[in-house]
C-alpha positions as a Markdown table, in Angstrom:
| # | Residue | x | y | z |
|---|---|---|---|---|
| 1 | Unk | 52.0 | 8.9 | 6.0 |
| 2 | Unk | 51.8 | 6.5 | 3.1 |
| 3 | Unk | 51.7 | 8.6 | -0.1 |
| 4 | Unk | 50.5 | 5.8 | -2.1 |
| 5 | Unk | 53.9 | 5.8 | -4.8 |
| 6 | Unk | 54.5 | 2.4 | -4.4 |
| 7 | Unk | 54.9 | 0.8 | -7.8 |
| 8 | Unk | 55.0 | 4.3 | -9.5 |
| 9 | Unk | 57.7 | 4.9 | -12.1 |
| 10 | Unk | 59.1 | 8.5 | -11.7 |
| 11 | Unk | 61.9 | 10.6 | -13.8 |
| 12 | Unk | 63.4 | 13.7 | -12.4 |
| 13 | Unk | 65.3 | 15.7 | -14.8 |
| 14 | Unk | 68.4 | 17.7 | -13.2 |
| 15 | Unk | 68.6 | 15.1 | -10.2 |
| 16 | Unk | 72.2 | 14.5 | -9.6 |
| 17 | Unk | 72.3 | 17.1 | -6.7 |
| 18 | Unk | 70.1 | 19.9 | -4.9 |
| 19 | Unk | 66.6 | 19.7 | -5.0 |
| 20 | Unk | 66.2 | 16.9 | -7.7 |
| 21 | Unk | 68.7 | 14.5 | -6.1 |
| 22 | Unk | 66.6 | 14.9 | -2.8 |
| 23 | Unk | 63.3 | 14.7 | -4.3 |
| 24 | Unk | 64.6 | 11.5 | -6.2 |
| 25 | Unk | 65.9 | 10.2 | -2.7 |
| 26 | Unk | 62.2 | 11.0 | -1.4 |
| 27 | Unk | 60.4 | 9.0 | -4.0 |
| 28 | Unk | 62.5 | 5.9 | -3.5 |
| 29 | Unk | 61.7 | 6.5 | 0.5 |
| 30 | Unk | 58.0 | 6.1 | -0.5 |
| 31 | Unk | 58.7 | 2.9 | -2.8 |
| 32 | Unk | 58.7 | 4.1 | -6.2 |
| 33 | Unk | 61.0 | 3.3 | -8.9 |
| 34 | Unk | 63.0 | 6.5 | -9.8 |
| 35 | Unk | 65.3 | 7.5 | -12.9 |
| 36 | Unk | 67.4 | 10.1 | -12.1 |
| 37 | Unk | 69.4 | 12.7 | -15.0 |
| 38 | Unk | 72.5 | 14.8 | -14.7 |
| 39 | Unk | 74.5 | 16.5 | -17.5 |
| 40 | Unk | 77.3 | 14.0 | -17.5 |
| 41 | Unk | 77.8 | 10.2 | -17.2 |
| 42 | Unk | 79.9 | 11.0 | -13.9 |
| 43 | Unk | 77.5 | 13.0 | -12.2 |
| 44 | Unk | 74.8 | 10.6 | -12.7 |
| 45 | Unk | 77.1 | 7.7 | -11.5 |
| 46 | Unk | 78.0 | 9.7 | -8.2 |
| 47 | Unk | 74.5 | 10.4 | -7.8 |
| 48 | Unk | 73.4 | 6.4 | -8.3 |
| 49 | Unk | 76.2 | 5.6 | -5.8 |
| 50 | Unk | 74.7 | 7.9 | -3.1 |
| 51 | Unk | 71.1 | 6.7 | -3.5 |
| 52 | Unk | 72.6 | 3.2 | -3.5 |
| 53 | Unk | 69.4 | 1.2 | -4.4 |
| 54 | Unk | 68.2 | -1.1 | -7.1 |
| 55 | Unk | 65.0 | 0.9 | -7.5 |
| 56 | Unk | 66.9 | 3.7 | -9.3 |
| 57 | Unk | 68.6 | 4.3 | -12.4 |
| 58 | Unk | 70.1 | 7.0 | -14.3 |
| 59 | Unk | 70.6 | 9.0 | -17.7 |
| 60 | Unk | 72.7 | 11.1 | -18.7 |
| 61 | Unk | 71.5 | 14.2 | -20.8 |
| 62 | Unk | 72.3 | 17.8 | -21.0 |
| 63 | Unk | 69.2 | 19.9 | -21.7 |
| 64 | Unk | 71.2 | 22.7 | -23.5 |
| 65 | Unk | 71.6 | 20.1 | -26.4 |
| 66 | Unk | 68.3 | 19.4 | -27.8 |
| 67 | Unk | 69.5 | 16.3 | -29.8 |
| 68 | Unk | 70.5 | 15.0 | -26.0 |
| 69 | Unk | 66.7 | 15.5 | -24.7 |
| 70 | Unk | 65.4 | 13.4 | -27.9 |
| 71 | Unk | 67.9 | 10.5 | -27.1 |
| 72 | Unk | 66.9 | 10.9 | -23.5 |
| 73 | Unk | 63.1 | 10.3 | -24.5 |
| 74 | Unk | 64.2 | 7.3 | -26.6 |
| 75 | Unk | 65.7 | 5.8 | -23.5 |
| 76 | Unk | 63.1 | 6.3 | -21.0 |
| 77 | Unk | 60.5 | 3.7 | -20.3 |
| 78 | Unk | 56.8 | 4.6 | -19.5 |
| 79 | Unk | 56.5 | 6.8 | -16.4 |
| 80 | Unk | 53.8 | 7.8 | -13.9 |
| 81 | Unk | 55.4 | 11.1 | -12.8 |
| 82 | Unk | 57.4 | 13.6 | -14.7 |
| 83 | Unk | 59.1 | 16.2 | -12.5 |
| 84 | Unk | 60.7 | 18.7 | -14.7 |
| 85 | Unk | 63.1 | 20.3 | -12.4 |
| 86 | Unk | 66.4 | 20.8 | -14.7 |
| 87 | Unk | 67.3 | 24.4 | -14.8 |
| 88 | Unk | 70.5 | 26.7 | -15.2 |
| 89 | Unk | 71.5 | 29.8 | -13.4 |
| 90 | Unk | 74.5 | 31.8 | -14.3 |
| 91 | Unk | 74.2 | 35.1 | -12.4 |
| 92 | Unk | 75.0 | 37.4 | -15.0 |
| 93 | Unk | 73.5 | 40.8 | -15.0 |
| 94 | Unk | 71.4 | 42.3 | -17.8 |
| 95 | Unk | 74.3 | 44.2 | -19.6 |
| 96 | Unk | 77.0 | 41.4 | -19.4 |
| 97 | Unk | 74.5 | 38.5 | -20.8 |
| 98 | Unk | 74.4 | 37.7 | -24.5 |
| 99 | Unk | 71.8 | 36.5 | -26.7 |
| 100 | Unk | 73.0 | 33.0 | -26.2 |
| 101 | Unk | 72.7 | 33.1 | -22.6 |
| 102 | Unk | 69.0 | 34.1 | -23.1 |
| 103 | Unk | 68.4 | 31.1 | -25.7 |
| 104 | Unk | 70.0 | 28.8 | -23.3 |
| 105 | Unk | 67.9 | 29.7 | -20.4 |
| 106 | Unk | 64.8 | 29.2 | -22.6 |
| 107 | Unk | 66.0 | 25.9 | -23.9 |
| 108 | Unk | 67.2 | 24.3 | -20.5 |
| 109 | Unk | 64.4 | 25.8 | -17.9 |
| 110 | Unk | 61.4 | 25.7 | -20.6 |
| 111 | Unk | 61.9 | 23.8 | -23.5 |
| 112 | Unk | 63.2 | 20.5 | -22.1 |
| 113 | Unk | 60.1 | 20.2 | -19.8 |
| 114 | Unk | 58.2 | 21.0 | -22.9 |
| 115 | Unk | 59.4 | 18.3 | -24.6 |
| 116 | Unk | 59.2 | 15.9 | -22.1 |
| 117 | Unk | 55.7 | 16.7 | -21.6 |
| 118 | Unk | 54.5 | 16.8 | -25.0 |
| 119 | Unk | 56.0 | 12.8 | -25.2 |
| 120 | Unk | 54.3 | 11.8 | -21.6 |
| 121 | Unk | 51.4 | 13.7 | -21.2 |
| 122 | Unk | 49.3 | 11.7 | -24.0 |
| 123 | Unk | 50.4 | 8.5 | -22.2 |
| 124 | Unk | 49.4 | 9.5 | -18.9 |
| 125 | Unk | 46.0 | 10.7 | -20.3 |
| 126 | Unk | 45.5 | 7.3 | -22.2 |
| 127 | Unk | 46.1 | 5.3 | -18.9 |
| 128 | Unk | 43.9 | 8.0 | -16.9 |
| 129 | Unk | 46.7 | 8.6 | -14.4 |
| 130 | Unk | 49.7 | 11.0 | -14.4 |
| 131 | Unk | 51.6 | 13.6 | -12.8 |
| 132 | Unk | 53.7 | 16.3 | -14.2 |
| 133 | Unk | 55.4 | 18.6 | -12.0 |
| 134 | Unk | 57.2 | 21.7 | -12.9 |
| 135 | Unk | 59.9 | 23.4 | -10.6 |
| 136 | Unk | 60.0 | 27.2 | -11.1 |
| 137 | Unk | 61.2 | 30.2 | -8.9 |
| 138 | Unk | 59.9 | 32.9 | -6.8 |
| 139 | Unk | 61.8 | 35.2 | -9.3 |
| 140 | Unk | 59.1 | 34.5 | -11.9 |
| 141 | Unk | 57.0 | 37.1 | -9.7 |
| 142 | Unk | 59.8 | 38.8 | -7.3 |
| 143 | Unk | 61.8 | 39.7 | -10.4 |
| 144 | Unk | 65.2 | 40.8 | -9.6 |
| 145 | Unk | 66.9 | 43.6 | -11.7 |
| 146 | Unk | 69.9 | 41.7 | -12.0 |
| 147 | Unk | 68.4 | 38.1 | -13.0 |
| 148 | Unk | 66.0 | 39.3 | -16.0 |
| 149 | Unk | 66.6 | 36.3 | -18.3 |
| 150 | Unk | 66.3 | 33.7 | -15.5 |
| 151 | Unk | 63.2 | 35.4 | -14.5 |
| 152 | Unk | 61.6 | 35.4 | -17.7 |
| 153 | Unk | 62.4 | 31.6 | -18.1 |
| 154 | Unk | 60.8 | 30.9 | -15.0 |
| 155 | Unk | 57.8 | 33.1 | -15.5 |
| 156 | Unk | 57.5 | 31.2 | -18.8 |
| 157 | Unk | 57.5 | 27.7 | -16.9 |
| 158 | Unk | 54.6 | 29.3 | -14.6 |
| 159 | Unk | 52.4 | 30.0 | -17.9 |
| 160 | Unk | 53.2 | 27.0 | -19.8 |
| 161 | Unk | 52.5 | 24.8 | -16.9 |
| 162 | Unk | 49.2 | 26.4 | -15.9 |
| 163 | Unk | 48.0 | 26.2 | -19.7 |
| 164 | Unk | 49.2 | 22.2 | -19.9 |
| 165 | Unk | 46.9 | 21.5 | -16.8 |
| 166 | Unk | 43.9 | 22.8 | -18.9 |
| 167 | Unk | 44.4 | 19.8 | -21.3 |
| 168 | Unk | 43.9 | 17.3 | -18.4 |
| 169 | Unk | 40.4 | 18.4 | -17.6 |
| 170 | Unk | 38.1 | 15.4 | -16.8 |
| 171 | Unk | 41.0 | 12.9 | -16.3 |
| 172 | Unk | 43.0 | 11.9 | -13.2 |
| 173 | Unk | 46.2 | 13.3 | -14.5 |
| 174 | Unk | 47.4 | 16.5 | -13.0 |
| 175 | Unk | 49.9 | 19.6 | -13.8 |
| 176 | Unk | 51.1 | 21.8 | -11.1 |
| 177 | Unk | 54.2 | 24.1 | -10.3 |
| 178 | Unk | 56.3 | 24.2 | -7.3 |
| 179 | Unk | 57.4 | 27.7 | -6.6 |
| 180 | Unk | 60.8 | 27.3 | -4.3 |
| 181 | Unk | 62.0 | 30.7 | -2.5 |
| 182 | Unk | 65.6 | 31.1 | -1.6 |
| 183 | Unk | 66.8 | 27.5 | -1.1 |
| 184 | Unk | 70.0 | 26.3 | 0.6 |
| 185 | Unk | 71.1 | 24.5 | -2.6 |
| 186 | Unk | 74.8 | 23.8 | -3.6 |
| 187 | Unk | 74.9 | 27.1 | -5.5 |
| 188 | Unk | 73.7 | 29.0 | -2.3 |
| 189 | Unk | 76.0 | 27.5 | -0.3 |
| 190 | Unk | 78.9 | 28.5 | -2.5 |
| 191 | Unk | 77.1 | 32.1 | -2.8 |
| 192 | Unk | 77.3 | 32.3 | 1.1 |
| 193 | Unk | 80.8 | 30.9 | 1.6 |
| 194 | Unk | 82.1 | 33.3 | -1.0 |
| 195 | Unk | 80.7 | 36.2 | 0.3 |
| 196 | Unk | 81.7 | 35.4 | 3.9 |
| 197 | Unk | 85.1 | 35.3 | 2.6 |
| 198 | Unk | 85.1 | 38.4 | 0.7 |
| 199 | Unk | 83.1 | 40.6 | 3.3 |
| 200 | Unk | 85.2 | 38.9 | 6.2 |
| 201 | Unk | 81.7 | 37.8 | 8.1 |
| 202 | Unk | 80.5 | 34.7 | 9.0 |
| 203 | Unk | 78.0 | 32.6 | 6.8 |
| 204 | Unk | 75.4 | 33.2 | 9.4 |
| 205 | Unk | 75.8 | 37.0 | 9.1 |
| 206 | Unk | 75.6 | 36.7 | 5.3 |
| 207 | Unk | 72.5 | 34.7 | 5.5 |
| 208 | Unk | 70.9 | 37.3 | 7.8 |
| 209 | Unk | 72.0 | 40.2 | 5.8 |
| 210 | Unk | 70.7 | 38.6 | 2.8 |
| 211 | Unk | 67.3 | 38.5 | 4.1 |
| 212 | Unk | 67.4 | 42.0 | 5.4 |
| 213 | Unk | 68.7 | 43.6 | 2.1 |
| 214 | Unk | 67.3 | 41.2 | -0.8 |
| 215 | Unk | 64.5 | 39.3 | 0.8 |
| 216 | Unk | 62.8 | 41.5 | 3.3 |
| 217 | Unk | 59.7 | 40.4 | 2.7 |
| 218 | Unk | 60.4 | 36.5 | 3.7 |
| 219 | Unk | 58.8 | 35.4 | 6.9 |
| 220 | Unk | 60.8 | 32.3 | 7.1 |
| 221 | Unk | 64.0 | 34.8 | 7.4 |
| 222 | Unk | 66.2 | 31.7 | 6.1 |
| 223 | Unk | 67.0 | 29.7 | 3.2 |
| 224 | Unk | 64.3 | 26.6 | 2.6 |
| 225 | Unk | 66.2 | 23.3 | 3.2 |
| 226 | Unk | 66.2 | 21.1 | -0.2 |
| 227 | Unk | 64.3 | 18.9 | 1.8 |
| 228 | Unk | 61.3 | 21.3 | 2.2 |
| 229 | Unk | 61.0 | 21.5 | -1.3 |
| 230 | Unk | 61.6 | 18.2 | -2.3 |
| 231 | Unk | 59.0 | 16.7 | 0.4 |
| 232 | Unk | 56.5 | 19.5 | -1.4 |
| 233 | Unk | 57.1 | 18.1 | -4.9 |
| 234 | Unk | 56.6 | 14.5 | -3.8 |
| 235 | Unk | 53.1 | 15.1 | -1.9 |
| 236 | Unk | 51.8 | 16.9 | -5.0 |
| 237 | Unk | 53.0 | 14.0 | -7.3 |
| 238 | Unk | 51.0 | 11.6 | -4.9 |
| 239 | Unk | 47.6 | 10.2 | -5.4 |
| 240 | Unk | 46.3 | 11.9 | -2.3 |
| 241 | Unk | 46.9 | 15.3 | -4.1 |
| 242 | Unk | 44.5 | 14.3 | -6.7 |
| 243 | Unk | 42.5 | 17.5 | -6.2 |
| 244 | Unk | 45.2 | 19.8 | -7.0 |
| 245 | Unk | 45.6 | 20.6 | -10.6 |
| 246 | Unk | 46.9 | 23.7 | -12.6 |
| 247 | Unk | 48.1 | 25.1 | -9.2 |
| 248 | Unk | 51.6 | 27.1 | -8.5 |
| 249 | Unk | 52.4 | 26.0 | -4.7 |
| 250 | Unk | 54.9 | 28.3 | -3.0 |
| 251 | Unk | 57.4 | 26.9 | -0.8 |
| 252 | Unk | 58.9 | 30.6 | -0.7 |
| 253 | Unk | 58.7 | 31.1 | 3.1 |
| 254 | Unk | 56.3 | 34.0 | 2.6 |
| 255 | Unk | 58.5 | 36.0 | 0.4 |
| 256 | Unk | 55.9 | 36.7 | -2.1 |
| 257 | Unk | 53.3 | 38.2 | 0.3 |
| 258 | Unk | 50.3 | 38.4 | -2.0 |
| 259 | Unk | 46.8 | 36.7 | -1.1 |
| 260 | Unk | 46.2 | 35.2 | -4.4 |
């Protein structure tokens, strides 16, 4: 299927690895020009080497630093598609988290996307075409007791994205949220490996137990592949998805369960 993304320019935040990297890769396969982003020059350089095409460039910026976001915006060209994917996850429980942890979650997971959207949405509306995608998490709805700050930051993303979409009424600009479930990212692979070693089990056993004990509502019964999440992001960004606006699109393997 041709997603009609040739000659589109895309910026994907947090794209030196994981879902963001795979998303950038799929955009390139569809003929788009892509700008990737990582926290450090080295991470961006390594990702560019793997992608290995003249149609991709990269800008290093750590979203935990507000000034670096401002500098990033100055360096970015006019874009057609903005994918707000960058995020942090620290895995501390409520009692161990500091006030700084909470502020960092909001800064990176929410406010970076707010700033980028505020800059690019007026430009998209002026030319009457554009896509803004936010990558959230099932934790925004299925809130674990030991991931409160992360879940609150992702729930805020959902609310902001839904409201922002209302500013696009009557235009060919759309704003949508992608809600991944448990995904086999680098972090998940490390979690599985460390747990398997600690509990003297195979990785397959740890994964099976995770879905029995932590996510029993999952219909998929396994971690989603980063490619499965990325392909949804790329489709929702395409002209073929022009009737989808203000939506929260789940890639959660059925974990959330609700009809609406």
